[in-house]
N, C-alpha and C positions, 0 to 999 in steps of 0.2 A: 547569414548568421549577421545581425545588427547589434552594435555595442558602442557606446559612448562611455568616457570616463572623465573625471573631474568636472562635473557639471554642479551647477547650483541646485538646491533641493527642488524648487520649483520646476526647474528644466528637466530634472530626472522624471518626476511624474508626468510632466507634458511629453516627454519622449515615450514613454510607456503608454500613456493613451493614444499617441500618434500611430504606434506600431498595432495596437489593438484595433483601432478604427480601420486599419489596413487588413483586418482579419488575422491578425498573427496571434499566436499562443506565447505571452511574453512572460520569461523568467528573469528575475531581479535578483541580484546577489548584493547584499550591503551590510555594514557592520556599525553605522552609526546613527545616531539621532538624526542627521541629515538625510537618511536615506528612508527613513519611517514611512514618509507619504508615498513614495515611489513602491515601497515593500508592498504597502495596503493596496495600490492600485493594481500591482502586476497580478497576473494569473497564476504564477507560480513564484513564491518569494521565500528566499533563503537568508537567513542571518548566519553570520559567522560569530563563532564562539566567543571570541575575544570582544565582541562589539557591545554596544550599549543594551541595557534593558527593555528600552522602548522598542528597539528593533527586533530583538528577540520576541518580544510579545506579540508584534505586529505580523512577523514572518509565519508562514505556514509551515516552514521547516527550519530547524536550527542545526548547524554542523557545529560540535562542541569545539573542534579544533580550528584554528585559523587557517589551515592548510586547503587551498582551492582545489587541490587533487581529489579531496574528499567529497566534492560535489558528485563528481562521476562515479565515486563508488558508491554514493548514497542513490543515484539514480540506477546503477545496476542492481542493487540490492532492492529496491522498490520493484524493479522488474522481476526479479526472482520472487518476491512476496506474491506480486498478482499471479504469477504462474502456480504457485504453490496453493494460492486459494482456489484456482481453478480447478486444480488436481483434486482437492479436498472436496468442493462441491459436486465434482463429477462423480467421486467414489461414494458419496453420501446419496447421491441421486439414483445411482445403480443399486446400492444397498437398500433403499427404499422402495424402488421399483420392484425389486425381487422379493424383499422381506415383508413388506405390508401385505400383499396378496397371500404368500405362504402363510404368515400370521392367521390372515382372516379366513382360512380354510379353503382357499381355491383348490388345492390338490385333494381335498376329502372325496369329492364325489368321483374322481377318477381312481384314486388307488387307497383311499381310506387314511391317507396320511393327515395327522393332524401336530403341528408344532407346539412342544411341551413350552410352556411360559418359561420356565428356568432358561431353556435353551435359547429362546427368543431374548431373554434379558442378557444373558452372555454375549450372545451375537451383537447387541447393541452396544455392550460395553466394549467389547473387541471394535466395534467400528468406530468408537469414540478414541480408543487407543491408537488405532491407526492414523487417524486425522491429527491427533496431537504429535503422534511419531513423525508422521510426514512434514510437519510444521517445524518440528526441531531440527530437521536437516539442514534449515536455513542458518543454524550456529555452524554447521561444518563447512559452509560454503566459504571458498578461498575468494575473496572479492578485491582484485587487486587494479 
């Protein structure tokens, strides 16, 4: 991990570019107007809540608190969020792989089964509810 502190604004941006040229993914944390150029240059830019408006406008993420430990919590939350998105996509894919052929009548020649449109609509609503419910589990996650 590379870091520097108490640099002039132009040196901050130059340091970010230097690391990027070495193939590094660069995260920059700042809270003031002096950090805005480096924040704009960085791959991941994080503004702290007590900082200037321009830093918050330029940054890709803003931590409302000035507590630096919240950055690690935000990273963990983003990982949980990506995992939840993947779960939702997986279950939606499985639902569609099974549901669409059945709704199209693929089973009719085999056993004469046709899916009632009301049942298909209810299954689709249930699928949407399950995706939303799975996403709402993020509210219950303890991120310490």
